[in-house]
N, C-alpha and C positions, 0 to 999 in steps of 0.2 A: 504494500500500500504506500502510495506517495502522497504526502501532504505538502501543499505549496501555496504561494501567494496567488490569488486569482488574477486573471488577465481579462481584458475586455471581451475576448472571445468566450469567456465563461458566463457573461452577464445574462444571456438568454436562459441558460440552464438554471442559474440561481433564481431568476425572476419566476420561472415555472415552478420551482420548488417552493417558493414563497406562497404561491397560490394554494399549494397543498397544505402548508402550515396554517394558512388562514382558514381553510375549510375545516381542519381539525379543531381550531379554536372556536369557530362558529358553531360546531356541533357541541362543544363543551360548555360554551357560554353564549347562547343565542341572544341573551339580554345585553351583551356588550359588543360582540363582533359581527360585522357584516359577512355575508357569505358570497362575496364576489370580489374579484380582483386580487391584489396582493399588496404587501406593505411597500414594496419598491418596484418600479419598472426596470427593464433592462437598461434603459438610458440613465435612470437614477443610479443604478449600480455602477455603470461606467464612470459617471461623475464621482462617485464615492471612492473609486479606486485611486483618484488623484488627491484625496484628502489625507493630510498628514497623520491625523489621529484615528483614522478608520482603517482597520486591517481586515481584509477579506481573504479567505483561504478556500481551497478546494481539495477534496480527497479524491484521488483517482487510482484506478488500477487498469493496467494494460491500455492506457489512453482513454478510458471511459470515466467520466465524472460520476462519483458515487455519493457525494455530499458536499456541503459547504458550511462555513462558519463566518459570521459577521461579528467583529469585535471592535470595541472602542477603547482607546487609551485615555484615561482621565487622571489628572493631577489635582490633588488638593493642596493648596499652599496658602499660608497666612489666614486660615479660617479661625474665627474667634473661639470655636469649640473643638474642632477636629484637628488632629495632628496631621502634619504634612505627610503625604504618601502618594504613591502611584498605584492606580488600580487598572487592571485589564478586565473589561466588562464584556461578557459574551451576550450579545443581543439575540443571535439566532444560531442554532446548530441543527443541521438536517442531514440525515442519511437516508438514501432511497429505501423504501420499505422492503424491497426484495433482498437487500443486503444487511438488514438489521440482524443483530445477534451473531455476527461473524467477526466482531472485533474492530470494525471500522470506526465506530463511535468512541470506543475506549482509546484506540490509537490516536484519534483526532484530539481527544481531551489531553492526552499526554503531550502531544505536539504543542497544543495551545499553552499548557502550563509551562513548558520549557521556553516557548517563545516569549511569554509574559515575563518570566524570570529574567531572561536575557535582556529585556527592555528595562529592567530595574524595578519592575512592579513587585509590590509586597503583598498584593491581594488579587485574587481572581474571583469575580463576582458575576452573578446572573440572577434573573427572575425566572420562576417556573410557576405555572398555573396549577392550582390544587386539583383541578379536574383531570389533569394528565398524570395519573399515578405512575405510568411507565417511565415518563421523563424524570419524575422525582426520584424514583428508585434507581434509575441509571446514574443520575448525578450523585446520589449518595454512594453508590458503588465506586464512583470515581474519586471519592474522598471529600466531597462537598458537604458542608453542614449548614444548617439554618442560621443566618445572621439576624434576621428580623422577619416579622410577618406583617402583611397588610390585612387588616380585618375589615369586614363589611357587614352591614345590616341592610338587606334589601327593603326598600320602602314602597 
């Protein structure tokens, strides 16, 4: 398995995968998510590739894309409450359904952890929706722990 920085030629693949993620979220929380489109278009992704603090990666095997990750580098400096630190934030991780359970996701997370550490980050963070128990379990198996929770009361 090869993990690499995404290129503009990967943008259509990533945009299509984002549609699948939105569909999953729309099934889990119909009250929040729309069930059409995607978070970013292929053109949005192409533009994001030029951004300094956005890091987009692709997992591939034998020249075929199997998944992607979109991450953000965040620095906290001179905050009145929080200590200075660098955070690598995983916004999206996706592995094609047909290849799940074969180690691509675990390998991807290890690659991302190492990448973040190499950038000087002291924390790797993400959000995961409660309805998606398989994602929560996966991230726990990768060594992630709960930092905080967002609670809600539907009105």
